[in-house]
Each structure stands twice: as structure tokens, then as C-alpha cells.
C-alpha positions as CSV (number, residue, x, y, z in Angstrom):
1,K,40.2,-108.0,120.8
2,I,40.1,-106.2,124.2
3,Y,40.0,-102.4,124.3
4,G,40.5,-100.0,127.1
5,V,38.1,-97.0,126.9
6,E,39.6,-93.7,128.2
7,L,37.5,-91.0,129.8
8,S,37.5,-89.1,126.5
9,G,35.9,-92.1,124.8
10,R,39.0,-93.0,122.9
11,R,39.6,-96.7,122.4
12,R,43.0,-98.2,123.0
13,L,43.8,-101.8,122.0
14,V,45.0,-103.8,125.0
15,Y,45.0,-107.4,123.8
16,E,44.5,-109.2,120.5
17,K,44.4,-112.9,120.0
18,K,45.8,-113.7,116.5
19,K,45.0,-116.8,114.5
20,K,47.9,-119.2,114.0
21,K,49.1,-119.3,110.5
22,T,49.2,-122.7,108.9
23,D,50.2,-123.8,105.5
24,E,48.1,-127.0,105.7
25,K,45.0,-127.2,103.6
26,Q,41.9,-127.2,105.8
27,E,39.7,-130.1,104.9
28,T,35.9,-129.8,105.4
29,Q,33.4,-132.6,105.5
30,L,32.0,-131.4,102.1
31,S,35.4,-131.4,100.4
32,V,36.2,-134.9,101.6
33,I,32.8,-136.2,100.3
34,V,33.4,-134.5,96.9
35,D,36.9,-136.0,96.6
36,Y,35.6,-139.5,97.6
37,I,32.7,-139.4,95.0
38,A,35.1,-138.1,92.3
39,E,37.6,-140.9,93.0
40,F,34.8,-143.5,93.1
41,C,33.5,-142.3,89.7
42,N,37.0,-142.4,88.1
43,N,37.6,-146.0,89.4
44,S,34.1,-147.1,88.2
45,N,34.5,-145.4,84.8
46,I,31.4,-143.3,85.3
47,P,31.5,-140.5,82.7
48,R,31.1,-136.9,83.8
49,L,27.8,-135.2,82.9
50,P,27.9,-132.2,80.6
51,S,28.3,-128.9,82.5
52,I,25.2,-126.7,82.9
53,C,27.4,-123.7,81.9
54,L,29.3,-123.2,78.7
55,P,33.0,-122.5,79.1
56,P,34.1,-118.9,79.4
57,L,35.0,-116.9,76.3
58,P,38.8,-116.6,75.7
59,T,40.4,-113.4,76.9
60,V,42.0,-112.8,73.5
61,L,40.1,-113.5,70.3
62,E,42.0,-114.3,67.1
63,F,40.8,-112.4,64.1
64,K,39.0,-115.0,61.9
65,P,36.7,-113.2,59.4
66,T,33.7,-115.2,58.2
67,V,33.9,-116.1,54.5
68,K,30.8,-114.6,52.8
69,S,28.3,-116.7,51.0
70,E,28.2,-116.2,47.3
71,E,24.4,-116.6,47.3
72,S,23.8,-113.9,49.9
73,S,23.2,-110.3,48.8
74,D,23.5,-108.9,52.3
75,I,26.7,-107.2,53.4
76,F,27.6,-107.9,57.0
77,V,30.7,-108.1,59.2
78,S,31.7,-110.3,62.1
79,I,32.8,-108.3,65.2
80,G,33.6,-111.0,67.7
81,L,31.9,-113.8,69.8
82,Y,28.5,-113.5,71.4
83,D,27.8,-115.1,74.8
84,N,24.3,-115.7,76.0
85,P,24.4,-117.7,79.2
86,E,20.6,-117.7,79.6
87,M,20.1,-119.4,76.2
88,Q,23.2,-121.5,76.5
89,Y,24.5,-120.1,73.3
90,Q,27.9,-118.9,72.1
91,G,28.5,-117.8,68.5
92,E,29.7,-115.1,66.2
93,A,28.2,-111.6,66.5
94,F,27.4,-109.8,63.3
95,I,26.6,-106.2,62.2
96,D,24.4,-105.7,59.1
97,I,26.4,-103.0,57.5
98,G,24.2,-102.7,54.4
99,G,20.8,-102.6,56.2
100,Q,21.1,-100.2,59.1
101,N,23.1,-97.5,60.8
102,T,25.3,-98.6,63.7
103,M,26.3,-96.3,66.6
104,I,29.1,-97.5,68.9
105,I,28.9,-96.0,72.4
106,G,31.5,-96.4,75.2
107,S,33.8,-94.6,77.6
108,S,37.3,-93.5,76.7
109,Q,39.9,-96.2,76.1
110,Y,37.2,-99.0,75.9
111,G,38.0,-100.0,72.3
112,K,35.6,-98.0,70.0
113,T,38.3,-97.2,67.5
114,N,39.5,-100.8,67.7
115,L,36.0,-102.0,66.8
116,L,36.0,-99.7,63.8
117,Q,39.3,-101.2,62.7
118,S,37.8,-104.7,63.0
119,I,34.9,-103.7,60.8
120,I,37.3,-102.2,58.2
121,R,39.4,-105.3,58.2
122,S,36.4,-107.7,57.9
123,L,34.9,-105.7,55.0
124,A,38.3,-105.6,53.2
125,T,38.8,-109.3,53.7
126,N,35.3,-110.4,52.6
127,Y,34.4,-107.9,49.9
128,S,36.2,-106.2,46.9
129,P,36.2,-102.5,46.2
130,Q,33.5,-103.1,43.6
131,D,31.3,-104.3,46.5
132,V,32.1,-101.8,49.3
133,N,33.6,-98.3,49.3
134,I,34.6,-96.8,52.7
135,Y,34.9,-93.1,53.6
136,I,36.2,-92.2,57.0
137,M,35.8,-89.0,59.2
138,D,38.5,-89.4,61.8
139,F,38.0,-86.8,64.6
140,G,39.3,-89.1,67.3
141,S,42.8,-90.5,67.6
142,M,43.4,-90.0,63.8
143,F,44.7,-93.6,63.8
144,L,42.2,-94.6,61.1
145,K,44.3,-92.4,58.7
146,N,46.6,-95.4,58.4
147,Y,43.9,-97.0,56.2
148,E,44.0,-94.3,53.6
149,S,46.0,-96.4,51.2
150,L,43.6,-99.3,51.3
151,N,41.9,-99.8,47.9
152,H,38.5,-99.9,49.6
153,V,39.0,-96.5,51.2
154,G,38.1,-93.4,49.1
155,G,39.5,-90.9,51.6
156,V,40.1,-90.1,55.3
157,V,39.0,-86.6,56.6
158,C,40.8,-85.3,59.7
159,P,39.9,-82.1,61.8
160,S,42.1,-79.8,59.8
161,D,40.9,-81.0,56.4
162,D,38.2,-78.4,55.7
163,E,38.4,-78.7,51.9
164,K,38.4,-82.5,52.0
165,L,35.3,-82.5,54.2
166,K,33.4,-80.2,51.7
167,N,34.4,-82.4,48.8
168,L,33.3,-85.6,50.6
169,M,29.9,-84.0,51.5
170,K,29.5,-82.9,47.9
171,L,30.3,-86.4,46.7
172,L,28.0,-88.1,49.1
173,S,25.1,-85.7,48.4
174,G,25.5,-86.2,44.6
175,E,25.7,-90.0,45.1
176,M,22.5,-90.1,47.2
177,Q,20.6,-88.2,44.5
178,K,21.9,-90.4,41.7
179,R,21.1,-93.5,43.6
180,K,17.6,-92.4,44.4
181,E,16.9,-91.9,40.7
182,K,18.4,-95.3,39.9
183,L,16.3,-97.1,42.6
184,V,13.1,-95.5,41.3
185,S,13.9,-96.5,37.7
186,T,14.4,-100.1,38.7
187,G,11.3,-100.2,40.9
188,V,12.9,-101.0,44.3
189,S,12.8,-99.0,47.5
190,S,16.2,-99.7,49.1
191,F,19.8,-100.5,48.3
192,S,19.5,-104.0,49.8
193,S,16.4,-104.7,47.6
194,Y,18.5,-103.5,44.6
195,R,21.2,-106.1,45.4
196,E,18.6,-108.8,46.0
197,A,17.3,-108.1,42.5
198,G,20.7,-109.1,41.2
199,F,22.2,-105.7,40.4
200,R,25.9,-105.3,41.3
201,D,26.8,-102.1,39.5
202,M,26.7,-99.9,42.7
203,P,29.0,-100.5,45.6
204,L,27.8,-100.1,49.2
205,I,29.1,-96.8,50.6
206,V,30.2,-97.1,54.2
207,L,30.7,-93.8,56.0
208,M,32.6,-94.2,59.3
209,I,32.8,-91.3,61.8
210,D,35.2,-91.6,64.8
211,N,34.1,-89.2,67.6
212,I,30.9,-87.8,66.2
213,T,30.7,-85.3,69.1
214,A,33.9,-83.5,67.9
215,L,32.6,-83.5,64.3
216,K,29.3,-81.9,65.3
217,E,31.0,-79.2,67.4
218,L,33.4,-78.3,64.5
219,Y,31.2,-78.5,61.4
220,F,27.6,-79.7,62.1
221,Q,26.1,-77.5,64.8
222,D,22.7,-77.4,63.1
223,D,22.6,-81.2,62.4
224,T,20.8,-80.7,59.0
225,A,23.5,-82.2,56.8
226,L,24.3,-85.0,59.3
227,I,20.7,-86.0,59.6
228,A,20.4,-86.2,55.8
229,L,23.4,-88.6,55.7
230,C,21.9,-90.8,58.4
């Protein structure tokens, strides 16, 4: 490009040499060598070595819940595929629902509620209502209210359900006290240990909260009751 510079310092394009457009594929020395070696290997029946990288994960994953083992006392859910390129490993990713609290963090429209739906579906597919009871506080899109009729779901609380929230907190508080006494009487320290000992009379209670920020602003400003649940 050739510019003319005016006294004010402004540049003005005088001439530009444009590249000729061609549809022909530009061959380089490297591409010719690669093509020649590939053709030679095919003609000589030389097998291709395994790739140093695993294939990329599919864009869309089909829901295939893992069938639970009858011998296992743990309650877990499959939430998708895990890709670890450094360890050359691809496999299912699991959440131990019965052994720990799980917090899902992400920006808006990134699939947090969708992940909660996958967890509900996986629990309902692999476990009976005698194994798992689900209670939902939906302070987000209120889409989880669609699961209210599911046998595993004891109730769904929305922002306007003041009375239902009080009843749910009362139920959970009473259940925690009752279970503490039962664990002490059987000589175990946790719910997972209780199941490992062979007891199946108490279902696991899963409390799901969609949009915990909105829940805290409306009902749990002091955090006391929420921390007790956690």
C-alpha cells in the first residue's frame, strides 16, 4: 500500500496491490510429503499408530443413567462424561449425593437448572422412593415445579409459598433430630455408615435449592437455619 501524507498529517491511500484470488489449493512441500507418506503406507498395508489424543467428546450427550450395583450402599448419580487429556482418560463423572453437599456455580443460562434436572432424573431412574426422598426449593425459573408429581418428590417450594416453606423446615428439623437419635442408638456416626451396616429403613433426603441467593434474600438473612441444614 502507498499512502500520500498531507500537511495536516492525514494519510490518504494512493495505491494498493491486491492479491489475485484463486480457487486452486496451494500445495506446500510439507503437504506433498505427508500425502506421499500416507499413500505409501496405504499401499504397503502399514497400520496407523494410535493417536496421542483421545477423540473429542460429543457435542450432545444421550442420557444413559448408570445402573446401580446391588452390593453398593452409596447413593451417587452420573452427571455426564469427564475428559482428562493430561491423564488420557474419558469416563463418567459422578456426584456422591449421600456423602457430601454439592454446590453448582455458574453464570446465567449456563445450565445449572438443567444439571439439577439430570440429577433428579438419575436418582429417580436408579433408586426407589424408599431409597431417596427429594424436596425442592425452586427460587429460580420455577421449572423444577414440573417434578412435583414425581413419587420421589415430597414437595416443591416456590417464592410465594411461605406456609409450605415453614412446613418443610419444620419437617426437616424434626427429621434431623429423629435421625440423630437413631444413629446414636445403632452406634454409627453418619447416614452412609448406617446404610453400610445394612439398615434400609431410612431413605436419603435430598434437598435441592435452585438460586440460593434469592432464597437467602427472602427468608434466610441470618443464615442460621440454612447452616443447620448444611
